[in-house]
C-alpha positions as CSV (number, residue, x, y, z in Angstrom):
1,X,0.0,0.0,0.0
2,X,1.4,3.4,-1.0
3,X,0.3,6.8,-2.1
4,X,-0.4,7.3,-5.8
5,X,2.6,9.7,-5.9
6,X,5.0,7.3,-4.3
7,X,8.4,7.1,-5.9
8,X,8.6,3.3,-5.6
9,X,5.5,3.1,-7.8
10,X,6.1,5.9,-10.3
11,X,9.8,5.5,-11.0
12,X,12.6,2.9,-10.8
13,X,11.3,1.3,-14.1
14,X,8.7,-0.7,-12.3
15,X,11.4,-2.5,-10.3
16,X,9.0,-3.2,-7.4
17,X,7.1,-5.6,-9.6
18,X,10.0,-6.7,-11.9
19,X,12.5,-7.5,-9.1
20,X,10.3,-8.5,-6.2
21,X,7.0,-9.7,-7.8
22,X,5.0,-7.2,-5.8
23,X,2.0,-5.3,-6.9
24,X,1.0,-1.9,-5.5
25,X,-2.3,-0.8,-4.1
26,X,-2.5,3.0,-4.6
27,X,-4.1,5.4,-2.3
28,X,-5.5,8.7,-3.5
29,X,-3.9,10.9,-0.9
30,X,-3.0,14.5,-0.4
31,X,0.3,15.7,-2.0
32,X,1.9,12.3,-1.5
33,X,0.5,11.6,2.0
34,X,-2.3,9.4,3.1
35,X,-4.3,8.8,6.3
36,X,-4.6,5.8,8.5
37,X,-8.2,5.4,7.5
38,X,-7.2,5.3,3.8
39,X,-4.6,2.7,4.6
40,X,-7.0,0.5,6.5
41,X,-9.5,0.7,3.6
42,X,-6.8,-0.4,1.1
43,X,-6.0,-3.7,2.9
44,X,-7.3,-6.7,1.0
45,X,-9.2,-9.3,3.0
46,X,-6.9,-12.3,3.6
47,X,-9.7,-14.8,3.1
48,X,-10.5,-13.5,-0.4
49,X,-8.1,-15.5,-2.6
50,X,-8.8,-13.5,-5.7
51,X,-6.9,-10.5,-4.3
52,X,-3.2,-10.1,-3.7
53,X,-2.2,-10.5,0.0
54,X,-1.5,-7.2,1.6
55,X,1.9,-7.4,3.4
56,X,3.5,-3.9,3.5
57,X,2.7,-0.2,3.9
58,X,5.3,2.1,2.4
59,X,5.4,5.9,3.0
60,X,7.8,8.5,1.5
61,X,9.0,11.4,3.6
62,X,9.4,14.0,2.3
63,X,7.0,13.2,-0.6
64,X,8.9,14.2,-3.8
65,X,6.1,14.4,-6.3
66,X,3.9,16.1,-3.7
67,X,6.5,19.0,-3.6
68,X,8.7,18.0,-0.7
69,X,5.7,17.4,1.6
70,X,6.4,16.6,5.3
71,X,4.2,14.0,6.9
72,X,2.3,14.7,10.2
73,X,4.1,12.4,12.7
74,X,0.8,11.7,14.5
75,X,-0.6,10.3,11.3
76,X,2.5,8.1,10.9
77,X,1.8,6.8,14.4
78,X,-1.8,6.1,13.5
79,X,-0.7,4.2,10.4
80,X,1.6,2.1,12.5
81,X,-1.3,1.0,14.6
82,X,-3.1,-0.1,11.5
83,X,-0.1,-2.1,10.5
84,X,0.3,-3.7,13.9
85,X,-3.4,-4.6,14.0
86,X,-3.2,-6.3,10.6
87,X,0.2,-7.9,10.7
88,X,1.7,-5.6,8.1
89,X,5.3,-4.5,7.8
90,X,5.9,-0.7,7.8
91,X,8.6,0.8,5.5
92,X,9.9,4.4,5.2
93,X,11.3,5.6,2.0
94,X,13.3,8.4,3.6
95,X,15.3,9.7,0.7
96,X,14.7,13.2,2.0
97,X,14.0,12.3,5.7
98,X,16.7,14.7,6.9
99,X,14.7,17.6,5.3
100,X,11.6,16.5,7.1
101,X,13.3,16.2,10.5
102,X,14.9,19.6,10.2
103,X,11.7,21.3,9.1
104,X,9.4,19.5,11.6
105,X,12.0,19.5,14.5
106,X,11.9,15.6,14.8
107,X,14.6,13.1,15.7
108,X,16.0,9.9,14.1
109,X,15.0,8.0,17.2
110,X,11.3,8.9,16.7
111,X,11.4,7.3,13.2
112,X,13.6,4.3,14.3
113,X,11.1,3.4,16.9
114,X,8.2,3.5,14.4
115,X,9.3,1.7,11.3
116,X,10.4,-1.9,10.5
117,X,12.8,-0.7,7.8
118,X,14.0,2.8,6.7
119,X,16.0,3.8,3.6
120,X,17.8,7.1,3.6
121,X,19.8,9.0,0.9
122,X,23.2,10.6,1.7
123,X,23.6,12.5,-1.6
124,X,20.8,15.0,-2.4
125,X,20.7,17.6,0.4
126,X,23.5,16.2,2.5
127,X,25.9,16.6,-0.4
128,X,27.6,13.2,-0.4
129,X,29.1,12.1,-3.8
130,X,27.0,8.9,-3.7
131,X,25.3,6.6,-1.2
132,X,22.1,5.3,0.4
133,X,21.5,3.2,3.5
134,X,18.9,0.6,4.5
135,X,18.3,0.3,8.2
136,X,16.4,-2.3,10.2
137,X,16.8,-5.1,12.7
138,X,19.8,-7.5,12.2
139,X,17.6,-10.4,11.0
140,X,16.0,-8.2,8.4
141,X,19.4,-6.7,7.3
142,X,20.9,-10.2,7.0
143,X,18.1,-11.0,4.6
144,X,18.5,-7.7,2.8
145,X,22.2,-8.3,2.2
146,X,21.4,-11.6,0.6
147,X,18.8,-10.1,-1.6
148,X,21.2,-7.3,-2.6
149,X,23.7,-9.9,-3.6
150,X,21.1,-11.7,-5.7
151,X,20.4,-8.4,-7.5
152,X,24.1,-8.0,-8.1
153,X,24.4,-5.1,-5.8
154,X,27.8,-5.6,-4.1
155,X,30.4,-2.8,-3.5
156,X,34.0,-3.1,-2.5
157,X,36.5,-0.5,-1.2
158,X,33.6,1.7,-0.1
159,X,35.4,3.2,3.0
160,X,36.0,6.5,1.3
161,X,32.3,6.8,0.5
162,X,31.5,6.0,4.1
163,X,33.9,8.7,5.2
164,X,32.0,11.2,3.1
165,X,28.7,10.0,4.6
166,X,30.0,10.4,8.2
167,X,31.2,13.9,7.4
168,X,27.8,14.8,5.9
169,X,25.9,13.4,8.9
170,X,28.1,15.3,11.3
171,X,28.1,18.6,9.4
172,X,25.3,19.0,6.8
173,X,22.0,18.2,8.5
174,X,21.2,21.6,10.2
175,X,22.2,23.5,7.0
176,X,19.2,21.9,5.2
177,X,17.2,24.8,6.7
178,X,19.1,27.1,4.3
179,X,17.8,25.0,1.4
180,X,14.3,25.3,2.6
181,X,14.5,29.1,2.9
182,X,15.9,29.4,-0.6
183,X,13.1,27.2,-2.0
184,X,10.4,29.4,-0.4
185,X,12.1,32.5,-1.8
186,X,12.0,30.9,-5.3
187,X,8.4,30.0,-4.8
188,X,7.5,33.6,-3.8
189,X,9.4,34.9,-6.9
190,X,7.5,32.5,-9.2
191,X,4.1,33.2,-7.6
192,X,4.6,37.0,-8.3
193,X,4.7,36.4,-12.1
194,X,1.5,36.5,-14.1
195,X,2.6,33.6,-16.4
196,X,2.8,31.2,-13.4
197,X,-0.5,29.3,-13.1
198,X,0.3,27.5,-9.8
199,X,3.0,27.0,-7.3
200,X,2.5,24.0,-5.0
201,X,2.9,24.6,-1.3
202,X,6.6,24.6,-0.3
203,X,7.6,23.0,2.9
204,X,11.2,21.9,2.3
205,X,13.6,22.1,-0.7
206,X,11.4,21.2,-3.6
207,X,9.5,23.7,-5.8
208,X,6.9,22.4,-8.2
209,X,5.0,24.8,-10.4
210,X,3.0,25.1,-13.6
211,X,3.0,27.7,-16.4
212,X,-0.1,29.4,-17.6
213,X,0.1,28.3,-21.2
214,X,-1.9,31.2,-22.5
215,X,1.3,33.1,-22.0
216,X,3.9,30.5,-23.0
217,X,4.4,26.7,-22.9
218,X,6.4,24.9,-20.3
219,X,9.0,24.1,-23.0
220,X,9.3,27.8,-23.9
221,X,9.8,28.7,-20.3
222,X,12.5,26.0,-19.8
223,X,14.2,27.2,-23.0
224,X,14.2,30.8,-21.8
225,X,16.0,29.6,-18.6
226,X,18.5,27.7,-20.7
227,X,19.3,30.9,-22.5
228,X,20.2,32.3,-19.0
229,X,22.3,29.2,-18.3
230,X,19.7,28.0,-15.8
231,X,18.7,24.3,-16.1
232,X,15.5,22.8,-14.6
233,X,13.5,19.7,-15.4
234,X,9.9,18.9,-16.2
235,X,8.0,16.2,-14.3
236,X,5.4,15.6,-17.0
237,X,1.7,16.7,-17.0
238,X,2.8,20.4,-17.2
239,X,4.7,20.3,-13.9
240,X,8.1,21.9,-13.6
241,X,10.5,21.3,-10.7
242,X,13.4,23.1,-9.0
243,X,15.3,21.6,-6.0
244,X,17.7,23.5,-3.7
245,X,20.7,21.6,-2.3
246,X,24.2,21.9,-0.9
247,X,25.8,22.8,-4.3
248,X,23.2,25.4,-5.1
249,X,25.1,28.5,-3.8
250,X,24.0,31.9,-2.6
251,X,25.4,33.4,-5.8
252,X,23.4,31.0,-8.0
253,X,20.3,31.8,-5.9
254,X,20.6,35.5,-6.3
255,X,21.2,35.1,-10.0
256,X,18.1,32.9,-10.4
257,X,15.9,35.4,-8.5
258,X,17.3,38.3,-10.6
259,X,16.5,36.4,-13.8
260,X,13.0,35.5,-12.7
261,X,12.3,39.1,-11.8
262,X,13.4,40.2,-15.3
263,X,10.9,38.0,-17.1
């Protein structure tokens, strides 16, 4: 069970099905988040053999496609109760969990006590050259290591990457608040322009917006930015995205705001 915007469903080339033989039951949530009631309603009855067995609930914090949405922690706790009452595992896709914790003033321990497994990303906002981690109990991790090997996912001589990860965890978490501030400033600059149809609410470091195509197309807007040596990507369905991060400097930020003001 996951939200309709979930990364594990929309991206990765359908790997959840191809690699693991798993189907997804999608929930029509709000900006990538869902409620405990919606999760409970999505559970297939175990005695109805026509339906796939429900075994796992996966949530994504922050929700990328929702615009960097932060989950309400009390709702995560309520979903945990649904999982416990129905014998379901509970997974956190925490690629941007650091952003959520900084913005919502939460701790790793809170999440560690709640979920069976957690994945986190060390590149993105923390600035590592590469790297993600999967966390869980030893028994689960022993199984995960075996599955990783079956998938061909081994890595040798990774100590220097671990060193980068340790440095990032020690030095780059609190500075994520700077990324959030810049993202909100970008959102305000976009919202002030008449050719912007909509800017999604901005909570963390992701800005998702749409162009009013009676003024120009999304492709035309992207091309105008390319002429200014500013590169952004489209997400499809008319949605454009900007993401602030460690390597997006103050000088870059001021230049972007200047160029947007000049349109």
